[in-house]
C-alpha positions in Angstrom: -0.1 0.0 0.0 3.0 2.3 0.6 3.9 2.3 -3.0 0.3 3.4 -4.0 0.6 6.1 -1.7 3.9 7.3 -3.1 2.6 7.2 -6.7 -0.4 9.4 -5.7 2.0 11.9 -4.0 4.3 11.7 -7.0 1.4 12.6 -9.3 0.5 15.7 -7.0 4.1 16.8 -7.0 4.8 16.3 -10.7 1.4 17.1 -12.4 2.8 16.3 -16.0 2.6 12.6 -14.9 -1.0 12.9 -13.9 -2.4 13.3 -17.4 -4.2 10.0 -18.3 -7.3 8.3 -18.0 -9.5 7.7 -14.7 -12.2 5.2 -14.6 -14.6 3.5 -12.1 -16.0 0.0 -12.3 -18.8 -1.6 -10.3 -19.6 -5.2 -10.1 -21.9 -7.5 -8.2 -21.2 -11.0 -7.3 -23.9 -13.3 -5.7 -24.1 -16.9 -4.9 -26.2 -19.4 -3.1 -24.8 -22.1 -0.8 -26.2 -24.8 1.4 -24.6 -26.0 4.6 -25.9 -29.0 6.7 -23.9 -27.8 9.8 -23.8 -23.9 10.0 -22.6 -23.9 13.4 -19.9 -26.8 13.1 -21.2 -28.8 16.1 -22.5 -32.1 16.9 -26.0 -30.8 16.8 -26.3 -30.1 13.1 -28.4 -27.3 11.9 -28.7 -26.7 8.2 -29.5 -23.5 6.3 -29.3 -21.9 2.8 -26.9 -18.9 2.6 -27.0 -16.1 0.0 -23.7 -14.4 -0.5 -23.6 -11.0 -1.9 -20.3 -9.2 -2.8 -20.5 -5.6 -4.4 -17.1 -4.2 -5.3 -16.3 -0.7 -6.6 -12.9 -0.2 -8.4 -10.9 2.9 -9.3 -8.7 2.8 -12.0 -5.9 5.1 -13.5 -3.9 4.4 -16.9 -1.1 7.1 -17.7 -1.3 8.9 -21.0 -0.7 6.6 -23.8 -1.3 3.3 -22.0 -4.4 1.1 -22.4 -3.9 -1.1 -19.2 -4.5 0.6 -15.8 -1.2 1.3 -13.9 -3.0 2.1 -10.6 -5.9 0.2 -9.3 -7.9 0.3 -6.1 -11.0 -1.8 -5.2 -13.2 -2.0 -2.2 -15.7 -4.8 -1.6 -17.8 -5.3 1.6 -19.3 -8.9 1.9 -22.5 -9.9 3.0 -24.4 -13.2 4.0 -28.1 -13.7 4.3 -29.2 -16.9 6.1 -32.8 -18.2 5.1 -33.6 -19.9 8.3 -31.4 -18.1 10.9 -31.8 -14.5 10.0 -30.1 -13.5 13.3 -26.9 -14.7 11.7 -27.3 -12.5 8.5 -24.7 -9.8 8.2 -23.4 -7.2 5.7 -20.2 -5.1 5.8 -18.7 -7.1 8.6 -16.1 -8.7 6.1 -14.2 -5.8 4.2 -11.6 -6.2 1.5 -9.6 -3.4 0.1 -7.1 -4.3 -2.8 -4.6 -2.0 -4.2 -2.0 -2.6 -7.2 0.5 -0.4 -9.0 2.8 -1.3 -12.0 5.4 0.9 -13.6 7.1 0.1 -16.9 10.6 1.5 -16.4 11.8 0.2 -20.0 10.3 -2.2 -22.5 12.3 -4.8 -20.7 11.8 -3.8 -17.0 8.8 -3.2 -15.1 7.8 -3.0 -11.6 4.6 -4.2 -9.8 3.4 -4.0 -6.3 0.1 -5.0 -4.8 -1.3 -5.0 -1.4 -4.4 -6.6 0.1 -6.1 -5.5 3.2 -8.9 -7.7 4.8 -11.1 -7.2 7.9 -13.1 -10.1 9.2 -15.1 -10.4 12.1 
């Protein structure tokens, strides 16, 4: 994450590097699952679980490049239980991903990525 911070600071200090394209992207992933033992105990209890994962991504590509050099994505995860609604949650599991790539020359490029996840 530190390299992404320095890249943003570099763009602010040297504005000529900041010319390029910015984009945002939204995606939604949903899935359905079944568990015959949701509490992982001897007294088995079954339930259907709907998993919802919205994700927002911010992308930056320098002038003249098609592929994004800087990408940041944020996604809170949610679960909806059919029979045990008290277990339903949203936003308790958060994921933040960041990546930065820099092409120094045609034969040498640098890539840095970071993943931050909060799970309750």
